[in-house]
C-alpha positions, 0 to 999 in steps of 0.5 A: 495475515493483512491483505494489499490490493495494489492499482495503478503503476504499484501494482506493474511495479511489483508486477501483482496485483495484492500481496499478503503480510504474515503479520498481525499488525502494520503500519500503513507507512511500514507497509508502503516501506516493505512495497517499495523495497519489493519493487522490481525498479531500482526507484520506484515512483511511489512513496508515503507522499504520493500514495492514497490508502484506503481500508476496507471500512472506506478510511482513507488517507495519505499515509504521510499524514496517519500511524493508522495502523491495519489488523489482520483481516482488514483488506488495504487499497494501495492507489498512487495519486497518478493511477490512471483510473 
């Protein structure tokens, strides 16, 4: 299971602070796309191009520039560029 914490308007868009995915491994691009599909909005204001992914080991990156895979037990924080602090 992969735990994903959501911040800013992504959290509002999904109506949740956190989501979990049952898979043992997913890449961040897939996680972002799944979050977009889960959004209550017809046109979510986030994508892999305007979102920061932070992994518990301290790694932070824009998903569009990396194909980083997240494994079971790792925690991910997804932050929109315009997160409001």
